C-alpha positions as CSV (number, residue, x, y, z in Angstrom):
1,M,7.8,29.9,4.1
2,R,9.6,27.1,5.9
3,T,8.1,23.7,6.3
4,T,9.3,20.2,6.9
5,L,8.6,17.5,4.3
6,T,9.6,13.8,4.2
7,I,10.9,13.1,0.7
8,D,11.8,9.6,-0.5
9,D,15.5,9.0,-1.0
10,D,15.2,8.5,-4.8
11,V,13.3,11.7,-5.3
12,L,15.7,13.7,-3.1
13,E,18.7,12.3,-5.1
14,R,17.0,13.2,-8.4
15,A,16.3,16.7,-7.3
16,R,19.8,17.2,-6.0
17,E,21.3,15.9,-9.2
18,L,19.0,18.1,-11.3
19,A,19.9,21.2,-9.2
20,A,23.6,20.5,-9.7
21,K,23.2,19.9,-13.4
22,M,21.2,23.0,-13.9
23,R,23.3,25.0,-11.5
24,T,20.1,26.0,-9.7
25,P,19.3,26.1,-6.0
26,F,17.8,22.9,-4.7
27,R,14.9,24.9,-3.3
28,A,14.1,26.3,-6.8
29,V,14.1,22.8,-8.3
30,V,11.8,21.4,-5.6
31,N,9.4,24.4,-6.0
32,E,9.2,24.0,-9.8
33,A,8.7,20.3,-9.5
34,L,5.8,20.8,-7.0
35,R,4.2,23.4,-9.3
36,A,4.4,21.1,-12.3
37,G,3.0,18.2,-10.3
38,L,0.2,20.2,-8.8
39,D,-0.8,21.5,-12.2
40,R,-0.9,17.9,-13.5
41,V,-3.0,16.8,-10.6
42,E,-5.4,19.7,-11.0
43,Q,-5.8,19.0,-14.7
44,S,-6.7,15.4,-14.0
45,A,-9.3,16.5,-11.6
46,K,-10.9,18.8,-14.2
47,R,-11.4,16.0,-16.7
48,R,-15.0,15.1,-17.6
49,P,-16.4,12.2,-15.6
50,Y,-16.9,9.0,-17.5
51,K,-20.5,8.6,-18.6
52,T,-22.4,5.6,-19.9
53,R,-25.6,5.5,-21.8
54,P,-28.3,3.2,-20.6
55,H,-29.7,0.7,-23.0
56,K,-33.0,-1.1,-22.6
57,M,-32.1,-4.8,-22.4
58,G,-35.6,-6.1,-21.6
59,L,-36.4,-9.3,-19.8
60,K,-36.6,-12.7,-21.4
61,R,-40.0,-14.2,-22.0
62,G,-41.6,-16.0,-19.1
63,Y,-39.9,-13.8,-16.5
64,N,-41.8,-11.1,-14.5
65,L,-40.3,-8.3,-12.4
66,D,-43.5,-8.0,-10.3
67,N,-42.5,-10.9,-7.9
68,I,-38.8,-10.8,-7.3
69,Q,-38.8,-14.0,-5.3
70,E,-40.4,-15.9,-8.1
71,L,-38.0,-14.4,-10.6
72,L,-35.0,-15.4,-8.5
73,A,-36.4,-18.9,-8.1
74,Q,-36.8,-19.1,-11.9
75,I,-33.3,-17.9,-12.6
76,E,-31.4,-19.7,-9.9
77,G,-33.6,-22.7,-9.6
78,E,-35.5,-23.9,-6.5
79,D,-32.5,-25.9,-5.2
80,F,-30.2,-22.9,-5.1
81,R,-31.1,-21.8,-1.6
């Protein structure tokens, strides 16, 4: 299948040099590089997501979560606003 791609100059040069060094068609080098790159991207996507475990940290004495405005005033101070 034919398609048009815009390839950065440095990538194009590396691919051409590799094709010449390996005596392989440029098209084969590009296809193999894309396959390897796509495999790598796919493996990264399959990794397990990062998970954290929650820990109860509690609330310091004298603070109450029932009235958030009062809690903020205690923590930040009345002059904060």
